[in-house]
N, CA, C and O of each residue as an XYZ file, in Angstrom:
240
protein
N     -12.548    -13.380      7.116
C     -11.940    -12.118      6.732
C     -10.452    -12.151      7.067
O     -10.027    -12.800      8.023
N      -9.674    -11.437      6.261
C      -8.231    -11.405      6.468
C      -7.888    -10.648      7.748
O      -8.608     -9.753      8.192
N      -6.775    -11.044      8.307
C      -6.298    -10.399      9.525
C      -5.944     -8.938      9.249
O      -5.396     -8.605      8.198
N      -6.268     -8.076     10.214
C      -5.993     -6.647     10.051
C      -4.492     -6.399     10.144
O      -3.816     -6.927     11.027
N      -3.984     -5.594      9.226
C      -2.572     -5.268      9.199
C      -2.293     -4.007      9.999
O      -3.124     -3.102     10.078
N      -1.122     -3.966     10.583
C      -0.674     -2.755     11.275
C      -0.092     -1.815     10.221
O       0.560     -2.255      9.274
N      -0.334     -0.528     10.396
C       0.203      0.476      9.476
C       1.210      1.347     10.210
O       0.932      1.863     11.292
N       2.373      1.502      9.613
C       3.370      2.438     10.118
C       2.754      3.846     10.010
O       2.150      4.163      8.985
N       2.894      4.693     11.040
C       2.280      6.023     10.995
C       2.637      6.827      9.738
O       1.769      7.484      9.163
N       3.885      6.783      9.312
C       4.300      7.536      8.125
C       3.626      7.008      6.860
O       3.302      7.780      5.958
N       3.416      5.695      6.797
C       2.741      5.106      5.640
C       1.274      5.530      5.612
O       0.741      5.871      4.556
N       0.629      5.509      6.766
C      -0.770      5.940      6.856
C      -0.907      7.409      6.462
O      -1.837      7.776      5.743
N       0.010      8.245      6.928
C      -0.028      9.671      6.584
C       0.113      9.875      5.079
O      -0.554     10.728      4.493
N       0.979      9.092      4.469
C       1.191      9.236      3.022
C      -0.086      8.884      2.257
O      -0.460      9.592      1.322
N      -0.754      7.801      2.644
C      -1.995      7.414      1.967
C      -3.081      8.460      2.233
O      -3.840      8.813      1.331
N      -3.153      8.947      3.459
C      -4.151      9.970      3.797
C      -3.945     11.259      3.015
O      -4.885     12.036      2.846
N      -2.726     11.498      2.533
C      -2.433     12.704      1.757
C      -2.836     12.552      0.281
O      -2.883     13.536     -0.457
N      -3.121     11.331     -0.133
C      -3.538     11.080     -1.515
C      -4.969     11.577     -1.712
O      -5.721     11.702     -0.745
N      -5.349     11.862     -2.962
C      -6.735     12.259     -3.214
C      -7.708     11.207     -2.681
O      -7.465     10.007     -2.807
N      -8.798     11.661     -2.091
C      -9.747     10.763     -1.418
C     -10.248      9.637     -2.309
O     -10.513      8.537     -1.822
N     -10.380      9.892     -3.598
C     -10.982      8.902     -4.483
C     -10.035      7.752     -4.842
O     -10.473      6.776     -5.450
N      -8.752      7.842     -4.481
C      -7.833      6.731     -4.752
C      -7.340      6.049     -3.476
O      -6.642      5.038     -3.556
N      -7.681      6.574     -2.319
C      -7.181      6.017     -1.062
C      -7.580      4.560     -0.866
O      -6.754      3.737     -0.471
N      -8.830      4.241     -1.135
C      -9.303      2.864     -0.947
C      -8.537      1.906     -1.864
O      -8.154      0.816     -1.440
N      -8.316      2.304     -3.098
C      -7.574      1.477     -4.045
C      -6.128      1.290     -3.580
O      -5.591      0.184     -3.644
N      -5.506      2.359     -3.119
C      -4.126      2.273     -2.623
C      -4.063      1.309     -1.445
O      -3.216      0.416     -1.409
N      -4.963      1.495     -0.481
C      -4.959      0.613      0.693
C      -5.135     -0.847      0.293
O      -4.453     -1.729      0.814
N      -6.055     -1.095     -0.634
C      -6.310     -2.463     -1.091
C      -5.055     -3.065     -1.716
O      -4.663     -4.177     -1.361
N      -4.425     -2.351     -2.636
C      -3.248     -2.874     -3.329
C      -2.082     -3.100     -2.372
O      -1.385     -4.110     -2.460
N      -1.877     -2.153     -1.459
C      -0.747     -2.258     -0.531
C      -0.979     -3.388      0.470
O      -0.057     -4.150      0.761
N      -2.180     -3.504      0.995
C      -2.460     -4.577      1.951
C      -2.389     -5.944      1.268
O      -1.926     -6.910      1.876
N      -2.834     -6.037      0.034
C      -2.726     -7.294     -0.709
C      -1.257     -7.659     -0.900
O      -0.880     -8.818     -0.728
N      -0.435     -6.690     -1.252
C       1.002     -6.938     -1.429
C       1.636     -7.378     -0.110
O       2.465     -8.288     -0.090
N       1.249     -6.737      0.980
C       1.796     -7.099      2.295
C       1.449     -8.548      2.617
O       2.319     -9.319      3.021
N       0.201     -8.915      2.443
C      -0.218    -10.292      2.749
C       0.466    -11.310      1.830
O       0.876    -12.382      2.275
N       0.584    -10.963      0.555
C       1.238    -11.870     -0.397
C       2.702    -12.095     -0.045
O       3.271    -13.134     -0.378
N       3.313    -11.121      0.627
C       4.719    -11.221      1.008
C       4.896    -11.655      2.457
O       6.012    -11.635      2.976
N       3.807    -12.048      3.117
C       3.880    -12.533      4.483
C       4.184    -11.458      5.517
O       4.688    -11.760      6.598
N       3.881    -10.214      5.192
C       4.152     -9.108      6.111
C       2.954     -8.870      7.025
O       1.819     -9.185      6.669
N       3.213     -8.321      8.184
C       2.139     -7.992      9.124
C       2.018     -6.490      9.324
O       1.143     -6.020     10.052
N       2.907     -5.733      8.667
C       2.919     -4.284      8.839
C       3.136     -3.607      7.491
O       3.981     -4.029      6.702
N       2.365     -2.554      7.235
C       2.523     -1.762      6.026
C       3.512     -0.644      6.346
O       3.326      0.119      7.294
N       4.562     -0.565      5.538
C       5.608      0.433      5.742
C       5.696      1.373      4.547
O       5.114      1.120      3.492
N       6.429      2.452      4.731
C       6.674      3.386      3.631
C       7.421      2.665      2.506
O       7.166      2.910      1.327
N       8.329      1.791      2.875
C       9.084      1.042      1.864
C       8.159      0.193      1.004
O       8.331      0.119     -0.212
N       7.176     -0.448      1.634
C       6.217     -1.246      0.876
C       5.387     -0.356     -0.046
O       5.136     -0.718     -1.195
N       4.964      0.797      0.447
C       4.231      1.736     -0.408
C       5.056      2.082     -1.643
O       4.540      2.095     -2.760
N       6.343      2.364     -1.433
C       7.222      2.705     -2.552
C       7.343      1.557     -3.542
O       7.338      1.776     -4.753
N       7.452      0.322     -3.027
C       7.552     -0.847     -3.903
C       6.296     -1.028     -4.740
O       6.374     -1.273     -5.944
N       5.141     -0.908     -4.103
C       3.871     -1.073     -4.820
C       3.703      0.036     -5.854
O       3.262     -0.214     -6.976
N       4.053      1.255     -5.473
C       3.954      2.390     -6.398
C       4.862      2.167     -7.608
O       4.446      2.392     -8.745
N       6.093      1.730     -7.370
C       7.025      1.497     -8.472
C       6.530      0.393     -9.384
O       6.609      0.513    -10.607
N       6.023     -0.678     -8.801
C       5.495     -1.785     -9.592
C       4.324     -1.310    -10.463
O       4.222     -1.684    -11.632
N       3.452     -0.490     -9.890
C       2.307      0.036    -10.625
C       2.781      0.938    -11.782
O       2.264      0.855    -12.896
N       3.756      1.786    -11.500
C       4.282      2.687    -12.539
C       4.961      1.898    -13.642
O       4.814      2.225    -14.820
N       5.710      0.854    -13.271
C       6.378      0.022    -14.278
C       5.371     -0.682    -15.178
O       5.580     -0.784    -16.387
N       4.278     -1.169    -14.592
C       3.278     -1.881    -15.391
C       2.505     -0.949    -16.320
O       2.010     -1.381    -17.361
N       2.401      0.317    -15.953
C       1.688      1.288    -16.787
C       2.559      1.811    -17.914
O       2.039      2.313    -18.910
N       3.869      1.706    -17.779
C       4.762      2.244    -18.808
C       5.024      1.260    -19.935
O       5.725      1.586    -20.893
N       4.466      0.054    -19.831
C       4.693     -0.973    -20.861
C       3.631     -0.924    -21.918
O       3.663     -1.714    -22.861
């Protein structure tokens, strides 16, 4: 199993504020992005990057 990532409190709060039915998907995508980029901590900045990437891919 992959190593557990640390979550910045503000990033965790932001995900917890999302509708319950998308939280698991958000966590999965953000943690995958963190690991792919060699990060050990999920930050608000990473959440913003993943969100922007997702929005860009949906607008095409």
